[in-house]
N, C-alpha and C positions, 0 to 999 in steps of 0.2 A: 532497525532500532534508533536510529539517530532521530527519525522524527519524531517517536515517542517521548523522548528526552526532554524537546522543547516543553511538554505539558509543566517537565521540573522548574523551568522557570517561569511558567505563568503561575504556577502555584504558590510561587514566592514573592511575588511583585502586586502593584496596585496603583489605582486613582479612579476619577468620576466624574460624575455631572447631571442633576436632577432636571426631570421635564415632568410636569404634573397633568395627569388626564382629568376630565371633568368627573368620568365615574368610574369607580373602581368597585371589584366584588368578587369576593372568594369564599370556598366553603366545602361542604361534602353533601352529598346526595346519599340518602337511606331509605331502606324499606322500615316497615312497620317493627320489625324485629332488630334494628339498628343495624344491620347490615347494609354494607355500600353497595349502591348501585352502578355499576360501571356502565360507560358510554351512554348516558343520560343524556338528552339535549337541554342544553342551556343558552337563553337566548335575551337580548334586551327586546323586549316587546315593541312592536311596531317597527322593527329594525333588521337588517341583514346581518348584524353583527351578534355572532354566537359562537358557543364551542361545545366538545364533549368531553363528559367526564373521564378520569383515567380510572383505570384497572380497580384504584383504592376509592373511587368516587368522588374525588375532589376535583375541583374545577378553579379556574381564576380566569379572569375578564376585565378589560378596560376599553374605554372610549373616550374621546375628545370631544363627544357631546354628552348632554345631560339626559337621563333616562331615568324614571321613577318606578318601572316594574319589571321583574326579571320572570320569565316564563321559562318553567322546566317540565319537560316530557320524557317519557321513556316507555319504550314497547312493553305492554301488560300492566301499566300503571295509568291511573286518571293523570291528568296535567293538572300542575299546580303553579299559581302565580304568588310572586312575593313582592311586597311594596320594598321600595329602596327610599328610607326616611332621609338618608346623607348620601353625599356624592362618593364616601370612601366607606364599603361598606364587607368588611372580614369576617371570616370564620363564621357564616352561614351553616346551620344544619338543617338541612330539607327534608323532610320526611314525606315520601310517596307512598299514596293508598293502591292497591292492587284493583282494578278494573274488574266489576261484577262480569261485564259479559265483554267478549273481544269479537273483532270482526274475525270471518273465516280465516284472511290470510295472515293473521297472526298467530304465533305460536308462543305459549307461555313461558318456555324456555330463553326468550329474547332471539330465537332466530327467527329469521324473516322466510316467508315461503317463496320456493324459486317458481311459481305458478300463481297467475294472477296479481301480480304485484306490478303495478305502474311505474315504480323506479326502475325495475329491470326492463320495462319497455323503452323507456328512456334511454336507460343505457346502452342497448341496441343500437337506436339510432345513432349514439356518439361513436361507436365502433364503425357504423357505415360511412360516416361523414368525415373521420379523424385525419385519413389523408388527402381532405379537400379543404382544410382550414389552415388559416394563417400564411406561413411562410410557403409551405407548400404548394399554395396557389400559383406560385409564379416560378419562371424559369430561372431569375437571379434575384438576388436582394442585397441591400448594404445598409447599415444603421450604424447608430451611435451608441455605445455602450460605457456606463459609470457604474463601477464597481466598488463597494466601502466593507472591508473586512475589518471585523473588531474581536479581540480576544479580552475576556472580562473574570476577573475574579469573583464569585458569587456567593451569597448567603452570607455577606460581611454582617457582624456584629460588634458590639462593644469588647466582649472577650477577646475576639480575634484581633481588633486593632490594638490590642495591649499586649501582643507578643512579642518578644524578645527580637525575634528575627527582624522586626520593623523599627527597630529603634535608630533614630537617626534619620527615619523615612517618613514621620508621622504627617507631614505635611500632603501626603498622598490621597489620605482621607478627609482632606478638606471638603469633597464634594462625593456623594454617593446617589447612583440613581435605581430605580425600579423598573423591573422587567415589565413589559405590557402582555408579556405571553405569561409568566409564571407568577408575577407579584413578587419574586424575591430581589434583594439588594445586590448591586452587582458594581465594581469597580474596574473601568477600564483599564487594561495594560498592554494593549497593542493594537495600533489603527494601521489600516493602509488603504489606500486609494489609487485608483486606476483610471485612466480615459482610453478606450479602445473603439476604434474602428472597424467594425465587422463586414465582411465580403463572403458572399456564398451562392453556389450555383447548384441547384437541384438536379440540372443534368449531367454536371459532370460531376456530382457528390463530393463537391470539393468546399471547404472553408478556411477561410485566412483572416487571423487576428493581426491588427496593427495596433500596436501600444503607443500612444501619444503620450503620455505622462504617468508617471506612478511616484509616489510619495509615501513615507512610511514615518513610523514615530521616531526613526533615528538608531534603532537597534543595527550593531553591525552585524554584517554575516544574514542581514534580512533577506537576502534571496532562497535562502534555505528554507526559511520562514514562509515567504509568500509560494513558493515551489509545494513545501507541504500542505498548505492550503488549499491550492489548486488541485492537488491531489486528491486531498480529503474530501473537498466539495467539487468534484467532477460534475460536470454540464450534465443534465437529464433533460427527457421530453416526456411532460406530463401524460401523453397518449400513447406512450411505449407500453409494452405488457409489463417489463420491469425495469425498475430504476435501481441504479447502482450507487451507494451510498456506503462509505467507508469498506471497500471491497465487497461488499456482499449486495444479492439482488433482492431487491423488495417488490413484491407483487404490487402493481399499480392500481388504486381502486378504478381507474379506466381499462383496466386489463380485460381482454376477452377472457381471460382464466380468472375473473374477478367474482364470477357468481359462485365458485366453489370456495373462495376463502372469505368473503367478505358478505354481511348482510347490509340492504338496502333498505333504505324508509325514505319515501317522498313526505318531504315535512312540510313543503312551504311554496307559494310562489307570488312573485312580487315583480315591478320594474326597476329595473337598476340601470341608469344612464339610459332611461325611455327605451329599452328593451324587455320584452318579458321573459322572465326567467324563472327556472324551476328550482327548489332546493332540494338536495337530495343527500341525507345524511349516512354514512357508511360506518362500519365497524367489523373488527375481525369474527369469524365463526370459531376460531379456535386460539387458545393461548400458545405462547413462545414462536409461533411463526412469523416471519419476517413482513409484516403488516403495517396497516395506519389505520388511524380512525380519525374521522372528522367530517367535512360537508363540502358540498360545493355547488355553486349556481351555472346552470346551464342555458343557453338561449332556446327558445322554443321551436324556431324555425333552421337556424344553421347549425344546433346542437353542437354548439363550439362551446367550450369552458369560459364562461366570465369569470370566477373567480373560484378559487379552492383553497382550503385549508386544512392541514391533516397533521397529525403526529404518529410518531412512531410509538405502537404498544409498548407499556413498561416490560411486559413480560417476553418481547421479541430476544431471540438468542443473539445478543451482540455485547460485546464488553467495552467497559470504561464509557459508556455512553447512556446518560441517564435518561435524557429526552432529546428526541429531535422533531422540530418544528418547521413545517413547510407552509408558504403562502404565495400565490401566484395572483396578479391581477392582470385582465386583458382588456385592453380599449377595443372600441369598433372603428376601424378605419373607413367601413362605409357599410351599408346594407347587409352584408356578407362576409367581411374579413375582419377577423378577432386576432389582435396581435399581442403577445406578450410585452409588458410594459413594465412589471415589476417581478423580481423573485426575491422572496427572501427566505433562507433559510437558519437555524438556530439551533445548536447543540449543547447539551449540557453535559462536558465531561469529567467524570467522577470515579473515584475508586469504588462505589457501590452505588444502588439505586434506593438506598434509603431516603425519605422524603426530607431529612433536615441534613442530609450529608454535604457537605461543602465541594465545590468543584469549580471548573473554568466554562463559561459561555465562550463557543464559537460563533460568531455571526458573520453572514455575508449577505450584505443588500445589492441588488443589481437593479439599474434602471435601463430603458431602451427607449431611444427616441428618433426622430429624423430619417423613418424608414423609407426606403426609394427602391425600385423594382424595374425588372427586366432590361437592366443598363450591364449588358455583355463585358466581361474582361476577356482578355488572351489567356489561352491555357497557362502560358508561362507566370502568368501572375500569380496564381496559387502555388508556385513552387516554394517550399519553405526554405528559409535562409538558413543557413549550415551553422553560422558561428556570428551572428551579426548581434551587436550590443550599442545602443547609441544612448551614449552618456547623458546627452541632453534631456532625453526622457524622465531622468531623475533629478533633474535640476531646475525646474519650472519654479517661477517666483510666485509669491503669494497672489500678487494680482492676477496672474493666469489663472490661479484655482478658482479664485472669487469670481472669476468672469466665466468658467466654464464647467463649474460644478453644475449637475443637474438638480440638485437642491442644497441650499445655502447651510453649512453646518451653523448648529446653536452655539450661542455663545459658551456653553459649556464644553461642547466639542472641540471648539477652539483652542479651550484651556487645556484638553488632554494633552493636545501637540506641545503646547508649552511646558508643562508637566513633566511630559515624557522627556524632552530635552533636558530638564533640570535634572531628572534622575540620574541621567547618564553622567553627572559629576558629581555624584555621592558614592564615596569611596564603598560603604557598606554594599551599596546596589553592586558596584564593579565587583568586588569580593563575589557574592553570590552568582553573579551573570559568568565570571571564570571559571567557577565550578561547574555549571553547568555546561559550558562550552568544553570544557575537559571530558565530560563523559559523552558528550554528542560526538567530539570528533575522534578521542581517544589520545588526544596530543596536548602536553601540556606549553602553551606558549611563552617564548620571552623576545620579545622584540620581532625581529625577524627570524626567529628560529623556533621549530617546535621540537619538543623532546618527547620521544614514544616510537610507536605506537605502546600505550602502556599495558593495553589487553595481552601484548606479546612479551612481558618482561620476565615471565616465567613457564617453564614447561619441562617436560620429562619423558624419556624413552630410556630402554634397556643399554643403549651403547654409551649415551652422553650422563646417564643419570639424570640428577637435579641441575638443568640448564637455566642459565641468567642471560637474559639480552637487553642491550641499551641501543637506542638508536635515536633518531631526530633527523628533519628535514628542512630546508628553507621553507618560509612562509611570509609573503608579502602581503596576501590577500586572496580571496577565493578565485580571483581573475589574473594570477600569476602567468606571465608566458613562458616562464621556466622554473624548474624547481630539481634539486638536489636532494637525495634522500641516503642514508646509509644506517649501518648497524653493525655490531661487534657482540657476540656471545661466548659463553665460557661454558662449557660442560665439566662438571666436577667429577666424573667418573673416569672419561676418557684423558682430562688435563688437558683439554685442547681448545685454543680459539678459533671462532669461525668469524667471517666477515662478510659484508654485502654492500655496494655502494652502485648507484645508478643515478642517471640524469636524463632531464626530458626537455626540449626547446620546441616552443613553436615558431617557426620559421614564417609561417603564412597564414593569418587569422581566417582569413574567408572560407578556406577549404580545410583549416584543421591541419596544414602540414606540419608533422611533428618528427624529429628527428631525436632519438634515443639511443642510449649505451649503457651497459655497466658490465660488472664481475662479482661474481659469489663464489665463496669457499665455504660449503657447508655440509652437513648430515640431512638425507632427504629419504622419505618413503616411497620410492618407486613404484609404480602400480597402484597408486591411490584414486587416479581417475585416468580415463581412457582418452579423451580429449585433451591433450596437455597443452600448456602455453609455455612461453619461454620469458616470464616474467622473472627478472634476475630476483627480486626480494618476495615471491611468493612462499608459502610454507604452508603444508597440508595437515591435517588433524593426525594423519598416522606417525607423523615425526614428533608430534609435542603434546598428544593427549597422556595426562596424568594418569589415567587408568585403562587397560585395555583387557581384553579378554585373550588368553594364550599368550604365545612368544610373539615380539613385535621386534627381533632383534635383526630381521633381514632389512637392515637399512644400509644405504651407501652414502660413500663420499663423493660429493660432487662439484667438481669446478665447473662455472658456467659463464661464458663472457659472451655478448652480443652487440650487435650494431643494427638498429632499423630505421625506416623511415616510414610513416602513416600517412594518410590522408584522408579526407570525409566528402568527396566530390559532391555527393546527394546527401541530404539528411537523413541520418540514421544509417548509412551504407560506409561502411570503413574498409578501406584496402593496406595492408602492410605488408613490405617485404625486407628482408634483412638477412644477416648470417649469424651464425651461433657456433661456438667452439666450446666444447664440454669434455671432461675429462670424468671418468666414472671408475670407482674402486670400492668393494666390499669395505663397510666399515666394521664389519661384525667377524669374528673367527667362527661362529657359527653359522654364516653365510658365505656362500660364493658366487663371484661373476666369471669364473674362469670360462674360458673356450680356447680351442684349438686354433692356431695358426697353421698347424701342418696335421693331418689328420693321422692318427695311427695307421700303420703299417705292420707286415710282419717283420721287415727290417727292424722297424722303429715302433715296438707296441706301445709306447707311452708317447707318441708324439710329440709336438711343440705346444706347450700351452702358455697361455697369457692371461694375468689377473686383473688387467685395467683396459680401459677402452679409452681409447682419443678417436674424437669424431669433429669434422669441421661439416657444417651442414648449411643449404641455402634453404630460405623459406618464404613462400607467398601466403598471404590468406586474406580471405574476405568475410566481414561479418553485417548480417542485416539486422535491424532490431526495430521494425515498423512499429509506430506509436509510443516508442519510448520515449520520455521527456528526461531532460538533463537540466543540473543546475550549474550556473556558473558560466564563463567563457574563456577560462584560461587552459593551461595545457594539461590540467586534470579536472575533471567532472566529477559530479555527484549524480546516483541516479534519482530522480523524483516520484517515479511511480512504478507499479508493480500490480499484477503481472503483465509481460509484453511477450510476442512471438522472437525468438531468436532463431538466425540459420548461420551457421560457422562452417566455412570449409578450409583446410589447410592443406597446401601441397609442399613435403619436403625431399630434399634430396642430400645424399650425402656423399662428399667427394674423396677418394682415397688418395693419401699423398702428398696431400694440401694440409701445411703445417703437421706432420706426422699422422694423418688423418689414417683410419685403419679400414673403412669400409665403404663400396659403393652400395646407395640402395636409394629408392624413390618410395616416399610415403605419402598416400591420400588419408585425410580424415574429413568426415562431414559428421555436424551436429544439427539436430534439430529439435526444437522445443516449442510448442503449442498450447496454450492456455486456452481453454473453453468455459466459458459460462453458460450454465445449462438452467436458466431461469432458477427457478425454486428449488431444483435437484440439486445445487450448487455448483461445485468448482472441478473442472477435469484438468490434469496435466499430463501430455504426451511428450515422451522423449525418445528420440531416435539417435543412435550412432551407427557410425558404419566407417571400416578401415581397411588398409590392405597396406601391405609392404613387400615391394618389389626388389630381390635381392637377399643375399645371405648376412646375416647380422646374428651377433650374439644377444644372450640374455639380457642385457641392459638397454637394448636399444628396441627389442620387442614389445608388443601390446599386452599388457596384462588385464585380464577381467578384475575389475577393482572390489577388492574384498574391505570389509569393514571391523575391524577389531577393536572399535572405541565402543562404549557405552551408548553411543548418541546416534539418533537417524541422521544420516549422509546422504543427500540426494546422488544419484549416479552411481551409488555403489550396492551392492548386494548385502545384505546384513548378515548372512549365514556363509558367507565366503571368507576365507582367512588370506591373506597378501601372499601372492603367488601360487594360489590354488589351479587356477587355468592360466596358461600360456598360450598366445596366439600369434601369428603374422596376419592375419586375415579375420574381422569379426564383424556382427552386426549384433546390436544391443536395443533392446525394446523396453519401456516403462511406461505405465499407465498407472497414476494415483489420481483417488477421486475424494473429495472432500464434501459430505452431504450437508454441511454445515448444522447439524443438527436436526435435521427433518426427520429422521425415522425415530429418535430419542424424544421428540416433541409429542409423537403420536404414543408413547407409553407414559400413563399417568403418574406413577411413581419414579419416572426419570426426568419430567418435565421441569422441575425446578433446579436441577443438578446442571442445566444448561450446557450438558456434555455434548460433543461433536464427533460423528463417526465417520471413519476414513477406511478406505478398501485399496488394494493395489495388486498389480503383477508385476514381474520382471523378469525378462527373458534374455540370455545371450547365446550366440552361437559363432564357434571361430573352429579354425584349423592351424596347424604350423607345419611347415613343409618339412620333406625329408632333410633338405640341405641343412636346414637350421637346426633340427634335431641332430644333425651329425657332428657338427662344430660345437655341442654343448659338452662343456666339461666341468660344469659347476657341482654335478653330483644331485642337481634338482631335476627330478622327473617332469620333462612337459607333458602336461595333460593339456588337450584343447577341449573345449565343450561342443564336441562332433555332433552329440545327441541331444543337444539344447540343453544348458542348464536353465531352471527357473525356479522362482518362487513368490510365492504370495504372502501378502499382509494384511492384518486388519488391524486399526487403531482407534483408541478414544484419546481426544483432545479436548481442550479448554477444560482440564481438570486444575480447579482453584484459578482459573481464568491464565494460566502460564505455562502448565506442563500437558506434555502429550506422551502417551506411552503406545508404542508400536509392537505388536507380536507378527513374527514372522515366521513362515515353516518353508522347508524344502521342499520342492516339487522333484525333482529327479536326483540323481548321484547321491541316493541316499546311503549308500554303503561304504562312502569314502571313510576311510580313518582320520581320528582326530580332527573331525569338523562338528559342525552344528547342524541337525536338522531343525531344530527351533530356536529362537533366541527372542529376547525383548531387549528394544531399544526405548531412550526416553530422549525428550528435548524439550528446550524452555523457550520462550519466543511471548512478545507482546503482539496479541491479534485483537482486532474489535470483533 
């Protein structure tokens, strides 16, 4: 959620700089009935500069060179030349006539033949050679990389400049630029530059990047913005079958499956940098799929790409993004090696895809140079630093940047830095920035202290009734080596105060050795999750949901005190060990945690019953999250990317008699989550949880199969289960969910424009509970374990109004259990591309 809120800031700010091209042209291509012609080819005659019209038939092109003729062609239509009388020619309407006769390989619908198509013959040669091109030719490689990222407010007009929100900041509109891709005016609002050394080993399949310098426009907290950008614009290989952009898999025009989703047309051939190349145009066969339109130039001998330009089709099922444009250029190292030297990616973020809608451009320009090959590095060289930050990277002088930039900044680009720095001193801007920071972090900052989290201020449950909470934390910056956090809460029905406080201190930075501890007295819904944590300040949905299905009075008064030490010896591999002391007691007269300390006998049929549990526990756990990226270097970090694999294991041992502890036991818990991207078929999530407790323990310490009595979809819970419906001391839970990303609905004509997305899933749980644990139960709750496997299945529709999802879940077993649901409907909100 945090990363999307940064767009709120971008939509409130501004600046700019003009660069004038020699030839600019825009317009629309139509047929004789004035209907737009999508994916028509538009080029400056006798040049390699061209584009493809979008689905509305519109185009925009510019070039630093002067051209006098525009050539427009489209499958099924006669080509047409347009004379350009001026250097700037906007709003052309070009009408094409249908051809009277067509070659055999051309189909009138605009789809190209899969047989006897020379473009496909060339495409097959590209497939054969793609593993023998560029960096793949060498065992090792290294190079320098310069990356410039910029965010711009676009579609600036006079009415927009006069809005009250910009009062006091009018100076930001002194310079306005025009996009060479869309022809729209824009205002830069954020710039970041980075110089990076890249080392790769194709044999080891390892890559390491070392940042030498990094510079931003001066926004505080820019680490979060930069990290968000890196996640948003992840690296991709144009030769791959699928390109991941915005967490989605787009079919590459060079994919081996491209024939099924693209039309290909051999348009031209020419010398480019003394290499004879073919020009192939591609565009999608169907709407709403994750595809591109554009063209590429490919060498006639190596079948390596020399240049490619492509844009995501407007009908693609992707939210908040109106346009995406990709441009890559390759240089020839020698007769056979083509190396990527420039990579340009531009996205137009907007609330809708209407032509005149305002939005934010996100642009990343990357250059590569000084390639070297077959210089082997030791294996340890590629080991990732766990927590390394070199402050000198962020403090390079202007002289350093002037000397080391791959391309000089224009006078106007240099003015952007100056203007953004000036903007930081404007009171109105600071106020706007503070609002966005509050929404993004959930905290209100007062100097070195934060109030919050504000989203936990109000809650409700059957025991506390309406609940009010106030909390805060120390905050000197994102790289704080220590942090203290606390809260207090009050329930208006139980008329009791609750509280919690915790502290963390990173005593060694390199391996992130952290000591922590805290204490909490609160009300909690036990059994809301299987794999538990001892986070002092954590609180689940079951404890605070305003609206629930059925009674949610099975709540527990919990006292929790812990002390831990954690370390990360290897990147994303964390170990933690510590001790926990907790007390558990029912918080509701309709719920009991009673257990027998002395079992009933003939002489004492009532036995001896105790209503509260006191337990001391030792824990050791390990968590491995490969490919996870984090933000900041302090005692607390934010996650920068999603999804990633997670493996978690926890061992706990209870000790009877230590600080009046009641039970001896040993508990093992294992959690595994694996996201899998299946190309055009979407994304799968597999989750497996296993656990077993050795020893005799009461209800408060048993493992509860997690139910969900809220109206919202919650991962790792069962939608048709109530709390405490299944009790276990050993369990196995499996969960499979798949998101088709709208691929099925896109094939249904009347549903295409809705851009809905389909989900399916299955969840199952197996568990048992021992006779000894049943015997000490005095709670009145009948222990039922899912020995016959409880399972349920679900189907859902997502992307409703872009932010809402509905899930429909059915029970697959235990259908005759009284007071439970066979079918339920859950919802969730979220911002997803």
